[in-house]
C-alpha positions in Angstrom: 99.4 127.1 83.7 96.1 125.5 81.8 96.4 121.7 81.8 94.3 120.0 78.9 93.3 116.4 79.6 95.0 114.3 76.6 94.4 110.8 77.8 93.5 109.1 81.1 92.9 105.7 82.6 89.5 104.0 82.6 88.9 103.8 86.5 85.8 104.4 88.7 85.8 108.0 90.2 88.2 110.6 90.1 92.0 110.9 90.6 92.7 108.4 87.7 96.0 108.4 86.2 96.0 111.1 83.6 98.6 112.8 81.1 97.8 116.4 80.2 99.0 118.6 77.7 100.1 122.5 78.5 100.0 125.7 76.5 103.5 125.0 75.6 105.1 121.8 74.4 105.4 120.1 78.2 103.2 117.3 79.3 102.2 116.9 83.0 101.3 113.2 84.3 99.2 112.7 87.4 99.7 108.9 88.5 100.1 107.3 92.0 102.7 108.5 94.5 105.4 105.7 95.2 105.3 105.6 98.7 109.0 104.1 99.2 111.1 106.2 96.7 114.5 104.7 97.8 116.9 102.8 95.2 115.7 106.0 92.7 118.7 108.0 93.5 118.1 111.4 94.7 115.0 113.1 94.0 115.2 116.4 94.1 112.9 118.9 96.3 109.9 119.7 94.6 109.6 116.6 92.6 108.3 112.9 93.4 108.1 110.1 91.5 104.6 108.9 90.3 103.6 105.1 89.2 101.4 105.3 86.0 100.1 102.2 83.8 102.5 101.6 80.9 99.5 101.7 78.4 98.9 105.3 79.6 102.2 106.4 77.7 101.3 104.1 74.9 98.0 106.0 74.4 99.4 109.5 74.9 102.2 108.9 72.1 99.3 107.7 70.0 97.3 110.8 70.8 100.0 113.5 70.2 101.1 111.6 67.1 97.6 111.3 65.4 96.7 114.8 66.4 100.0 116.3 65.1 101.1 117.6 68.5 104.5 116.3 68.4 107.2 118.6 68.0 109.4 118.5 64.8 112.3 116.9 66.6 110.2 114.0 67.7 
Protein backbone atom coordinates (compact mmCIF):
# COMPACT_ATOMS: atom_id res chain seq x y z
CA UNK A 1 0.00 0.00 0.00
CA UNK A 2 1.40 3.36 -1.01
CA UNK A 3 0.82 6.18 1.51
CA UNK A 4 0.84 9.81 0.39
CA UNK A 5 0.78 12.50 3.11
CA UNK A 6 -2.38 14.62 2.83
CA UNK A 7 -2.01 16.86 5.89
CA UNK A 8 0.05 16.77 9.07
CA UNK A 9 0.50 18.72 12.24
CA UNK A 10 3.23 21.27 12.70
CA UNK A 11 5.43 19.68 15.33
CA UNK A 12 9.14 19.39 15.79
CA UNK A 13 10.84 16.25 14.55
CA UNK A 14 9.27 13.26 12.89
CA UNK A 15 6.40 11.12 14.01
CA UNK A 16 3.79 13.86 14.01
CA UNK A 17 0.08 13.05 13.63
CA UNK A 18 -0.64 12.86 9.89
CA UNK A 19 -3.47 11.87 7.56
CA UNK A 20 -2.39 9.91 4.47
CA UNK A 21 -4.24 8.95 1.31
CA UNK A 22 -3.88 5.58 -0.39
CA UNK A 23 -4.19 4.53 -4.02
CA UNK A 24 -7.83 3.68 -3.24
CA UNK A 25 -10.27 6.01 -1.48
CA UNK A 26 -9.01 5.00 1.98
CA UNK A 27 -7.34 7.29 4.47
CA UNK A 28 -4.70 6.22 6.99
CA UNK A 29 -4.26 8.15 10.23
CA UNK A 30 -1.05 8.32 12.24
CA UNK A 31 -1.53 9.47 15.81
CA UNK A 32 -0.59 8.87 19.42
CA UNK A 33 -1.56 5.46 20.82
CA UNK A 34 -4.19 5.80 23.55
CA UNK A 35 -2.51 4.02 26.48
CA UNK A 36 -5.71 3.17 28.38
CA UNK A 37 -8.28 1.86 25.91
CA UNK A 38 -10.76 0.76 28.56
CA UNK A 39 -14.20 2.23 28.10
CA UNK A 40 -13.96 2.14 24.31
CA UNK A 41 -15.67 -1.19 24.02
CA UNK A 42 -13.94 -4.09 22.36
CA UNK A 43 -11.07 -3.08 20.10
CA UNK A 44 -10.48 -5.99 17.71
CA UNK A 45 -7.06 -7.58 17.33
CA UNK A 46 -5.06 -5.75 14.69
CA UNK A 47 -6.67 -2.38 15.57
CA UNK A 48 -5.84 0.26 18.14
CA UNK A 49 -7.20 3.62 19.21
CA UNK A 50 -5.11 6.65 18.30
CA UNK A 51 -5.44 10.25 19.43
CA UNK A 52 -5.09 13.01 16.85
CA UNK A 53 -5.71 16.75 17.01
CA UNK A 54 -9.25 17.72 15.93
CA UNK A 55 -7.85 20.36 13.58
CA UNK A 56 -6.00 17.62 11.67
CA UNK A 57 -9.32 16.08 10.57
CA UNK A 58 -10.76 19.50 9.72
CA UNK A 59 -7.70 20.23 7.58
CA UNK A 60 -7.89 16.80 5.93
CA UNK A 61 -11.54 17.30 4.96
CA UNK A 62 -10.75 20.77 3.62
CA UNK A 63 -7.85 19.38 1.56
CA UNK A 64 -9.98 16.54 0.21
CA UNK A 65 -12.77 18.96 -0.74
CA UNK A 66 -10.50 21.48 -2.44
CA UNK A 67 -8.49 18.77 -4.16
CA UNK A 68 -11.63 17.14 -5.54
CA UNK A 69 -10.70 13.87 -3.87
CA UNK A 70 -13.96 13.24 -2.01
CA UNK A 71 -16.02 10.34 -3.37
CA UNK A 72 -19.25 11.30 -5.13
CA UNK A 73 -21.33 9.96 -2.23
CA UNK A 74 -19.58 12.24 0.19
